[in-house]
C-alpha positions as CSV (number, residue, x, y, z in Angstrom):
1,M,63.1,103.1,124.8
2,N,60.9,102.9,127.1
3,F,58.6,105.8,127.8
4,S,56.5,105.7,130.9
5,G,52.7,106.7,130.7
6,F,53.3,105.7,126.4
7,N,49.5,104.5,125.4
8,P,49.5,103.6,121.5
9,S,46.1,104.9,121.7
10,D,47.6,108.2,122.0
11,L,48.7,108.2,118.3
12,D,46.9,110.5,115.9
13,N,44.5,107.4,114.3
14,E,41.9,110.2,113.4
15,D,40.1,110.0,109.8
16,Y,40.6,113.3,108.1
17,E,39.0,112.5,104.6
18,G,36.7,115.0,103.6
19,M,38.5,117.9,105.0
20,P,39.5,121.0,103.1
21,D,42.8,121.3,101.8
22,L,45.2,123.7,103.9
23,C,45.7,126.0,100.9
24,D,43.2,126.9,98.6
25,K,44.8,129.9,96.9
26,E,44.1,129.4,93.1
27,K,47.8,129.3,91.2
28,K,48.2,132.9,89.5
29,E,50.1,133.4,85.9
30,E,52.5,135.7,87.9
31,D,53.7,132.8,90.6
32,N,55.1,130.9,87.4
33,V,58.7,130.4,87.2
34,I,60.9,129.6,84.0
35,L,61.5,125.9,83.7
36,D,64.3,124.4,82.8
37,N,64.0,120.6,81.6
38,S,66.4,120.5,78.7
39,D,67.8,117.4,80.2
40,I,65.2,115.6,81.5
41,D,64.3,112.2,79.9
42,E,60.6,112.0,78.6
43,G,59.8,109.6,81.4
44,Q,60.6,112.2,84.3
45,K,58.7,115.2,82.7
46,E,56.1,114.9,85.1
47,A,58.3,116.1,87.8
48,P,60.2,118.9,86.0
49,V,63.1,120.9,87.6
50,L,62.2,124.4,88.6
51,K,64.8,127.3,87.8
52,A,64.1,130.5,88.8
53,V,65.6,133.2,87.0
54,D,65.4,136.6,87.5
55,A,64.9,139.5,84.7
56,D,68.7,140.3,84.6
57,G,68.9,136.4,83.8
58,W,70.3,135.5,87.5
59,E,69.6,132.3,88.8
60,D,69.2,131.7,92.4
61,I,70.9,128.7,93.0
62,L,69.9,127.7,97.1
63,G,66.9,130.4,96.6
64,S,68.4,132.6,99.6
65,G,69.9,135.1,97.4
66,R,73.5,134.1,98.9
67,L,74.7,132.0,95.5
68,K,73.6,133.3,91.9
69,K,74.6,132.2,88.5
70,R,74.1,134.1,85.6
71,I,74.9,132.5,82.1
72,L,77.4,134.8,79.9
73,Q,77.6,132.0,77.1
74,E,75.7,129.0,76.5
75,G,77.0,125.6,76.0
76,D,77.3,122.1,74.5
77,S,73.5,120.6,75.8
78,S,74.3,117.2,74.0
79,R,77.1,116.2,76.9
80,G,75.1,116.6,79.4
81,K,75.9,118.0,83.0
82,P,78.8,116.4,85.4
83,P,77.7,114.2,88.1
84,R,79.0,113.8,91.4
85,G,82.7,112.7,91.1
86,A,83.2,113.4,87.9
87,S,86.7,115.1,86.8
88,C,86.0,118.6,85.9
89,T,88.4,121.0,84.0
90,V,87.5,124.8,84.4
91,H,89.1,128.3,84.0
92,V,88.4,130.6,86.7
93,I,88.6,134.2,87.4
94,E,87.9,135.8,90.9
95,R,87.3,139.4,91.5
96,L,86.1,141.5,94.6
97,V,83.0,143.0,94.7
98,T,84.8,146.1,94.2
99,G,85.6,144.5,90.6
100,E,89.4,144.1,91.2
101,E,90.7,140.6,90.1
102,V,92.5,139.0,92.7
103,G,93.1,135.5,91.0
104,T,92.8,133.5,88.0
105,E,93.2,129.3,87.6
106,T,93.5,128.5,83.7
107,E,92.6,124.6,83.6
108,L,92.0,123.8,87.3
109,V,91.2,120.4,87.8
110,F,89.0,119.0,90.4
111,N,86.2,116.0,91.5
112,V,83.2,118.2,91.7
113,G,81.3,117.3,94.9
114,E,84.6,116.2,96.8
115,S,85.4,119.4,98.8
116,E,88.6,119.9,96.7
117,V,87.8,123.6,96.0
118,I,85.4,126.2,97.3
119,Q,82.0,125.0,97.8
120,A,80.4,127.7,95.2
121,L,82.5,125.5,92.5
122,D,80.8,122.4,94.1
123,L,77.5,123.4,93.5
124,V,77.4,125.6,90.5
125,V,79.8,123.4,88.2
126,P,77.1,120.4,88.2
127,L,74.8,122.9,86.6
128,M,76.5,123.7,83.7
129,E,77.3,122.0,80.3
130,V,80.8,121.8,78.4
131,G,81.8,125.3,77.3
132,E,79.2,127.3,79.1
133,K,80.6,130.4,80.6
134,A,78.8,131.9,83.7
135,E,79.4,134.7,85.8
136,V,78.9,133.6,89.8
137,R,78.5,135.9,92.8
138,L,78.8,134.3,96.2
139,E,79.1,135.2,99.9
140,A,82.0,134.2,102.0
141,T,80.2,130.9,103.1
142,F,80.5,129.7,99.7
143,G,83.8,131.2,99.2
144,Y,86.9,131.3,101.1
145,G,84.7,131.6,105.0
146,A,86.0,134.0,107.7
147,G,89.7,133.4,107.3
148,G,89.9,134.4,103.6
149,D,92.6,133.7,101.5
150,N,95.4,135.9,102.0
151,R,97.2,134.3,99.0
152,R,95.0,135.9,96.7
153,Q,94.5,139.2,99.1
154,I,90.6,137.8,99.9
155,P,89.7,139.2,103.2
156,G,88.0,137.2,105.6
157,G,84.1,137.5,105.1
158,A,84.4,138.5,101.7
159,S,81.6,138.4,99.1
160,I,83.3,137.4,95.9
161,E,82.3,136.9,92.0
162,L,83.4,134.3,89.7
163,E,83.8,134.3,86.1
164,L,83.6,130.8,85.8
165,Q,83.8,128.1,82.3
166,L,83.7,124.7,82.1
167,V,85.9,123.3,79.7
168,E,85.9,119.5,80.0
169,W,84.5,117.0,82.2
170,E,84.5,112.8,82.5
171,E,83.4,110.3,84.6
172,L,86.3,108.5,86.7
173,G,84.4,105.2,88.1
174,P,85.6,103.6,91.3
175,A,88.8,104.6,92.5
176,P,90.3,100.5,92.0
177,D,89.6,100.7,88.2
178,I,91.4,103.8,87.3
179,E,95.1,103.7,86.1
180,R,97.9,103.5,88.9
181,G,99.2,106.6,87.5
182,R,96.3,108.2,87.1
183,R,95.2,107.2,91.0
184,M,98.9,108.6,92.1
185,E,98.0,112.2,90.4
186,I,94.7,112.2,91.8
187,G,95.5,111.3,95.5
188,E,98.5,113.5,95.2
189,R,96.2,116.5,94.0
190,K,93.5,115.8,96.9
191,R,96.6,115.9,99.2
192,E,98.1,119.3,98.5
193,R,94.4,120.7,98.7
194,G,93.7,119.1,102.0
195,N,96.8,120.9,103.5
196,K,95.4,124.3,101.8
197,M,92.1,124.0,103.6
198,F,94.0,123.0,106.9
199,S,96.3,125.9,106.2
200,R,93.1,128.3,106.3
201,G,91.6,126.5,109.6
202,E,89.1,124.5,107.6
203,Y,89.7,121.0,109.0
204,S,86.4,119.3,108.3
205,S,86.9,120.0,104.6
206,A,90.8,119.2,104.9
207,I,89.6,115.8,106.0
208,Q,87.6,115.1,103.4
209,C,90.3,115.6,101.1
210,Y,92.6,113.3,103.1
211,R,90.2,111.0,103.5
212,K,89.4,110.8,99.5
213,A,92.9,111.1,98.7
214,A,93.8,107.9,100.9
215,E,91.1,106.0,98.7
216,Y,93.3,107.1,95.6
217,L,96.6,106.2,97.3
218,D,96.0,102.6,97.5
219,D,96.3,99.4,95.3
220,K,95.7,95.7,95.5
221,Q,99.4,94.8,95.3
222,I,100.4,97.0,98.6
223,E,97.8,94.6,100.2
224,D,99.2,91.5,98.6
225,D,102.8,91.9,99.2
226,L,103.0,93.9,102.0
227,E,103.0,91.4,104.9
228,V,105.4,93.4,107.3
229,P,106.5,96.9,107.2
230,I,110.2,96.1,105.8
231,D,108.6,94.7,102.5
232,R,107.8,98.0,101.3
233,F,111.7,98.0,100.1
234,L,110.9,95.0,97.5
235,L,107.6,97.0,95.8
236,P,108.0,98.7,92.6
237,K,109.4,102.3,92.8
238,D,105.8,103.8,91.8
239,L,104.3,101.8,94.4
240,Q,106.8,102.8,97.3
241,A,106.1,106.4,95.9
242,M,102.4,105.2,96.7
243,L,103.1,104.3,99.8
244,E,105.2,107.4,100.9
245,A,102.1,109.8,99.7
246,R,99.8,107.7,101.4
247,V,101.9,108.0,104.6
248,K,101.7,111.8,104.2
249,T,98.1,111.5,104.0
250,Y,97.5,109.8,107.0
251,N,99.6,111.9,109.1
252,N,98.1,115.0,108.1
253,M,94.8,113.4,108.2
254,A,95.5,112.6,112.1
255,Q,96.7,116.3,112.7
256,A,93.5,117.6,111.3
257,Q,91.5,115.0,113.5
258,M,93.4,115.9,116.4
259,K,92.5,119.9,115.6
260,L,88.9,118.5,116.1
261,T,89.3,116.6,118.9
262,A,88.5,113.5,117.6
263,W,90.9,111.6,119.3
264,D,89.7,108.4,118.3
265,S,89.7,108.9,114.4
266,A,93.5,110.2,114.7
267,F,94.3,107.3,116.4
268,A,93.0,105.3,113.6
269,S,94.9,107.7,111.2
270,I,98.3,107.0,113.0
271,R,97.9,103.3,113.1
272,Q,97.7,103.5,109.1
273,V,100.9,105.0,109.2
274,L,102.6,103.2,112.2
275,K,101.5,100.2,110.1
276,I,103.5,101.3,107.0
277,E,106.5,102.9,109.0
278,P,106.4,101.7,112.7
279,N,108.9,104.6,114.0
280,N,107.7,107.4,112.0
281,E,108.6,110.5,114.2
282,K,105.4,112.8,113.6
283,A,102.7,109.6,113.7
284,L,104.8,108.2,117.1
285,F,104.5,111.9,118.8
286,R,101.0,112.3,117.7
287,K,100.0,108.9,119.1
288,A,101.8,110.3,122.6
289,K,99.7,113.2,122.2
290,V,96.5,111.9,121.6
291,L,97.2,109.1,124.7
292,V,97.7,111.8,126.9
293,E,94.3,113.2,125.5
294,K,92.8,109.5,126.7
295,C,94.8,109.8,130.1
296,Q,97.0,107.4,129.0
297,I,100.5,109.0,130.6
298,D,102.5,105.9,131.4
299,E,101.9,104.4,127.8
300,A,102.6,108.2,126.4
301,I,105.8,108.6,128.5
302,G,107.1,105.0,127.1
303,I,106.4,106.4,123.6
304,L,108.0,109.9,124.2
305,R,111.3,108.0,125.5
306,R,111.1,105.7,122.1
307,V,110.8,108.9,120.1
308,G,113.9,110.8,122.0
309,R,116.2,107.6,121.6
310,L,115.4,107.6,117.8
311,Y,115.5,111.2,117.0
312,P,117.5,112.8,119.7
313,D,117.1,116.1,118.4
314,N,113.4,116.2,118.5
315,K,113.1,119.0,121.1
316,E,109.6,119.5,121.1
317,C,109.5,115.6,122.3
318,Q,112.0,116.2,124.9
319,A,110.0,119.1,126.4
320,E,106.9,117.4,126.1
321,L,108.5,114.2,128.4
322,A,110.0,116.2,130.8
323,R,106.6,118.1,131.3
324,L,104.7,114.6,131.6
325,T,107.4,113.4,133.8
326,T,107.0,115.8,136.1
327,K,103.6,115.7,136.2
328,M,103.5,111.8,137.1
329,R,106.1,112.6,140.1
330,A,103.7,115.3,141.5
331,G,101.0,113.4,141.3
332,R,102.4,110.5,142.7
333,E,103.7,112.6,145.8
334,K,100.2,113.8,146.3
335,E,98.8,110.4,146.2
336,Q,101.8,109.6,149.3
337,I,100.3,112.5,151.2
338,L,96.6,111.4,150.8
339,S,97.7,107.7,151.8
340,R,99.4,109.0,155.0
341,K,96.3,111.5,155.5
342,M,94.2,108.6,155.5
343,L,96.5,106.3,158.0
344,G,96.9,109.1,160.4
345,L,100.8,109.4,159.4
346,K,100.8,113.1,157.9
347,D,103.5,113.9,160.5
348,M,106.0,111.6,158.6
349,S,108.3,112.9,156.1
350,P,107.4,111.9,152.4
351,I,108.6,109.0,151.2
352,P,111.9,110.2,148.5
353,S,111.6,109.1,145.1
354,D,114.4,107.5,143.4
355,K,115.5,111.0,141.5
356,N,116.3,112.0,145.2
357,T,117.2,109.3,146.9
358,S,120.8,110.2,148.6
359,L,123.8,108.2,147.8
360,F,124.1,107.6,151.3
361,S,120.9,105.9,151.0
362,K,121.9,103.7,148.1
363,Q,124.9,102.4,149.8
364,V,123.3,101.9,153.1
365,K,121.2,99.8,150.9
366,F,123.9,98.0,148.9
367,T,125.5,97.1,151.9
368,L,122.5,95.3,153.7
369,A,122.3,93.6,150.7
370,A,125.6,92.3,150.7
371,F,125.2,91.0,154.1
372,G,121.8,89.2,153.4
373,G,123.8,87.5,150.6
374,L,126.5,86.3,152.9
375,G,124.0,85.3,155.6
376,A,122.3,83.2,153.1
377,L,125.7,81.5,152.0
378,A,126.4,80.9,156.0
379,A,123.7,79.4,156.2
380,T,123.7,77.3,153.6
381,Y,127.1,76.1,154.6
382,I,125.4,75.1,158.1
383,M,122.9,73.2,156.9
384,K,124.9,71.2,154.7
385,Y,127.7,70.6,157.1
386,Y,125.3,69.0,159.8
387,N,123.2,67.3,157.2
388,I,119.8,69.4,158.1
389,Y,117.9,69.1,155.3
């Protein structure tokens, strides 16, 4: 990037050695905070992790007062704390600030830090030890947001409280190294949780769930054996089920991306579906919608006609096809009017479209074509008779 008037000498190259520190306030004893360095190696203790806890035992997770945790029961420190991506099992009780219990999840399983659950769990669980029970207070931003969760009577914008216990955790490792049945289980779980996020309008979180689900719903054997789409019927039953779940995942991800007007990303997700099922109804219809947004109307109409032939009961497709066809016809008529004005022929009647052409006009065209054909035959005969070549 070229900045006019820029001179290297304008950079700050002065020597500030010997200047006083910006802060010369002595550290007072009341400024100290409780240190939690029980899980820090000896080689790391020169930079301990600060853990601010108030007189009532509440730890301010982010330092803003919007997410707090208080330990009710200590856990097993010998097991350590779950890292990002670990599979965690927790018990959760959700309450409104009034104390009303609105939900209980026994043995809720999720991969920490992968947006499968409300943000508070992704932030708090990595700070817990196995067996630890804690009370958590959180604002709506870290819970169910402005939309709330009608399924559990949690209104939009509501702060809630959790009673949370970490039952167990384990590191999974890279997705390809996990046993196929376990991968299928994790992928399906992530897809279903993506659907829940989508239903609450949390499209970004839904996309993250779908994207991680697609990683687990993959297998090297699929890549090796699926040369053409019909090969999927020759795969083992468990791989066919995995492919079906993968198709659903990418279809749903495309829909979420379309909600965020991420058209190129949606198009890439749709291609993943059509690579497996070329005639997938939802993928074809969504592809047409994306093409319309990218101003490729002719191609979109072609795809909608294909959907109409394959799925004649798709009323939404028929309505969209009629709308686009009408729009195209109106656009062409406007182009004709503009062209006539530019050529000074604005008083001439517009050129009729094929749909509005009368039966008489079609008959005239047919008659002229027939006479033209007869004339050509007669000319050929005369040339041959008189040896004219």
